C-alpha positions in Angstrom: 9.4 -9.8 8.5 8.4 -6.2 9.1 5.2 -5.6 7.1 3.4 -2.5 5.9 -0.3 -2.5 5.0 -1.6 0.0 2.5 -5.1 0.7 1.3 -6.5 3.2 -1.2 -10.0 4.1 -2.3 -10.3 6.1 -5.4 -13.6 7.8 -4.8 -15.4 8.4 -1.5 -17.5 11.4 -2.3 -19.9 11.2 0.7 -17.3 9.9 3.1 -19.6 7.0 3.9 -17.5 4.1 2.6 -15.5 1.9 4.9 -13.6 0.4 2.0 -10.1 1.4 3.2 -10.8 0.0 6.6 -12.0 -3.3 5.1 -8.8 -3.4 3.0 -6.6 -2.8 6.1 -8.4 -5.4 8.1 -7.9 -8.0 5.3 -4.2 -7.0 5.2 -3.9 -7.5 8.9 -5.3 -11.0 8.8 -2.9 -11.9 6.0 0.1 -10.4 8.0 -1.0 -12.3 11.1 -1.5 -15.6 9.1 2.1 -15.2 7.7 3.5 -14.6 11.2 4.9 -11.2 10.2 5.1 -8.1 12.4 2.9 -5.1 11.4 5.4 -2.2 11.2 3.3 0.6 9.6 -0.1 1.3 8.2 -0.9 3.8 5.5 -3.9 4.6 3.4 -5.3 7.2 1.0 -9.0 7.7 0.9 -10.7 9.5 -2.0 -7.6 9.8 -4.1 -8.3 8.8 -7.7 -6.3 6.2 -9.7 -6.8 8.2 -12.8 -3.6 8.6 -14.9 -4.4 12.3 -15.1 -4.7 13.1 -11.4 -1.9 15.0 -9.7 -3.4 15.0 -6.2 -0.7 14.1 -3.7 -1.1 10.8 -1.9 0.3 11.4 1.6 -0.2 7.7 2.7 1.7 6.4 -0.3 4.5 9.0 0.2 4.7 8.0 3.8 4.9 4.3 2.8 7.8 5.1 0.4 9.6 7.0 3.2 9.2 4.0 5.5 10.5 1.6 2.9 13.5 3.9 2.1 14.3 4.2 5.9 14.4 0.4 6.2 11.3 0.0 8.4 9.5 -2.2 5.8 10.4 -5.6 4.3 7.1 -6.5 2.7 4.1 -4.5 1.5 0.7 -6.1 1.9 -2.2 -4.8 -0.2 -5.6 -6.4 -1.2 -4.8 -6.1 -4.9 -1.7 -5.1 -6.9 -3.4 -2.0 -8.3 -3.8 -0.3 -4.9 -0.2 1.1 -4.5 0.2 2.6 -7.9 -2.0 4.9 -10.0 -0.3 4.9 -13.3 1.7 2.2 -15.1 4.7 4.6 -15.0 4.8 4.2 -11.2 5.0 0.4 -11.3 8.7 0.1 -12.3 9.7 2.4 -9.5 7.9 0.2 -7.0 9.3 -3.0 -8.5 12.9 -1.7 -8.2 12.6 -0.9 -4.5 13.9 -4.4 -3.5 17.1 -3.7 -5.3 17.9 -0.6 -3.3 16.0 -1.0 0.1 15.2 -3.6 2.7 11.9 -4.3 0.9 11.8 -7.9 -0.2 8.4 -8.2 -1.8 4.9 -7.0 -2.4 2.1 -9.4 -1.3 -1.6 -9.3 -2.2 -4.4 -10.9 -0.2 -6.0 -12.1 -3.4 -6.1 -15.8 -3.8 
């Protein structure tokens, strides 16, 4: 299966956190353990999850483009709240398997 790994960190004011890199490494281990192929990697650093924010998320937009182009069959994140910022975005994400090659969203959480 072609996998995408995605990471997001809401606040990184001093640019000292390695949190997105840690998330991506955890996703890589999960993908490897499942025997999948890493197709794409996207992340957004210092982009708030606030429901009021309107900051663009280039990593998430690129992920959606890769899904819509058929490059991705599974999204791997460390926790389900990483890809979406607002509850209104969740239904769009959940509907993607109905209209794209995406089959599921996996979390590394036990």
